[in-house]
C-alpha positions, 0 to 999 in steps of 0.5 A: 500500500503506497504511503504519502511521501513527506519528503516531497511538498504538498500543494493545497489549492484553497489552502487559506479557506476554512477547510483548506487551512485545517488541511495545511496545518495537518500536513505541516504537523506530518512534516510536509512542506506545504505550498498554498495556492489561493486567490484570497476571495474567500480565504484569509492569510491569517488562517495560515501559520506564519512567522518562524514557526512555519518555515515550510509553508509558502503562499502563492496568491493567484487565480487557478484560471491563470496557470502561468501564475502558479503552475511552478508550485507543482514542480517536485510536489508529491500530491495536490489537495484541490479544495479551491472552488466557489463555496456558495451554491446559491451564487451559481444560480445568479451567475451561471459561469462562476462554477464552470470557471472556478470549478470545472475549468480550474480543476482541469488546469490543476490536473494538467499541472499535475500531469506536466510536473509528474505529481502522482496524487490528487485529493479532490473535495467534491460534494454530496450535491452530485447525487441530486435528489436521491431516493435511497437513504443513506445514499451510497457512492454507487448511487445513480444516475447522478443528476445534479440540481445546481451549477455547483453540483454539475461542476463538482460532477464534471470535475470528478469525471476529469479526475477519473479520466486523468487517473486512467489516462496518465497514472495519476492516483485520484481520491474523490471525497463527497462532503456532506455539510462541513462546518467549523471555524471561519465559516462565511456562508451557510445556514448557521452563518446566515442565521446569525448574520440575520439576527445581528441585523434584526434580533426580533425576527428570523426569516427561514427559507423553505419550510424548515424541514430540510434535514442534512448531515453536518460534519466538524471540519477536523473530522472531515480532514481526518477522513481525507488523511486516512483515505490518502494513507490507506486507499490505493485504487486508481480512483478512490471515492468516499462519502464523508458524512455523519449518521444523523441529520439536523433540520433547518428548523432545529438550527433556527431554534438553536441559533435564536436561543443562543442569541437570547431567544427573542426572535420570531421565526418565520418560514417562507414555505416550500420544500426547498430553501432556494433553486438548486437546494437539496432538502434532504441528505444523508450519506452512506459512510460504510466505505470510509468507516471501513478504513477505520474512520469515525467522527468525533462529533455527531451532526447535532453536536457539530451544529451546536459547536458551530453556532458557538464559534460563529457567534463568537467570531461575529462579535469581533 
C-alpha cells in the first residue's frame, strides 16, 4: 500500500479557506512542506501559520484560471489537495459561469499541472450535491444516475469525471471525497452563518427559507480532514471515492431554534414555505459512510453536536 511521501511538498489549492487551512496545518504537523495556492476571495492569510514557526509553508496568491501564475508550485510536489472552488451554491444560480470557471475549468488546469510536473496524487473535495435528489437513504457512492440540481453540483460532477479520466489516462492516483455539510471555524456562508448574520441585523425576527424541514448531515471540519488523511494513507485504487458524512441529520428548523436561543431567544421565526430553501437546494441528505468507516474512520462529533459547536464559534467570531 503506497504511503504519502513527506519528503516531497504538498500543494493545497484553497489552502487559506476554512477547510483548506485545517488541511495545511495537518500536513505541516506530518512534516510536509506545504505550498498554498489561493486567490484570497474567500480565504484569509491569517488562517495560515506564519512567522518562524512555519518555515515550510509558502503562499502563492493567484487565480487557478491563470496557470502561468502558479503552475511552478507543482514542480517536485508529491500530491495536490484541490479544495479551491466557489463555496456558495446559491451564487451559481445568479451567475451561471462562476462554477464552470472556478470549478470545472480550474480543476482541469490543476490536473494538467499535475500531469506536466509528474505529481502522482490528487485529493479532490467534491460534494454530496452530485447525487441530486436521491431516493435511497443513506445514499451510497454507487448511487445513480447522478443528476445534479445546481451549477455547483454539475461542476463538482464534471470535475470528478476529469479526475477519473486523468487517473486512467496518465497514472495519476485520484481520491474523490463527497462532503456532506462541513462546518467549523471561519465559516462565511451557510445556514448557521446566515442565521446569525440575520439576527445581528434584526434580533426580533428570523426569516427561514423553505419550510424548515430540510434535514442534512453536518460534519466538524477536523473530522472531515481526518477522513481525507486516512483515505490518502490507506486507499490505493486508481480512483478512490468516499462519502464523508455523519449518521444523523439536523433540520433547518432545529438550527433556527438553536441559533435564536443562543442569541437570547427573542426572535420570531418565520418560514417562507416550500420544500426547498432556494433553486438548486437539496432538502434532504444523508450519506452512506460504510466505505470510509471501513478504513477505520469515525467522527468525533455527531451532526447535532457539530451544529451546536458551530453556532458557538460563529457567534463568537461575529462579535469581533
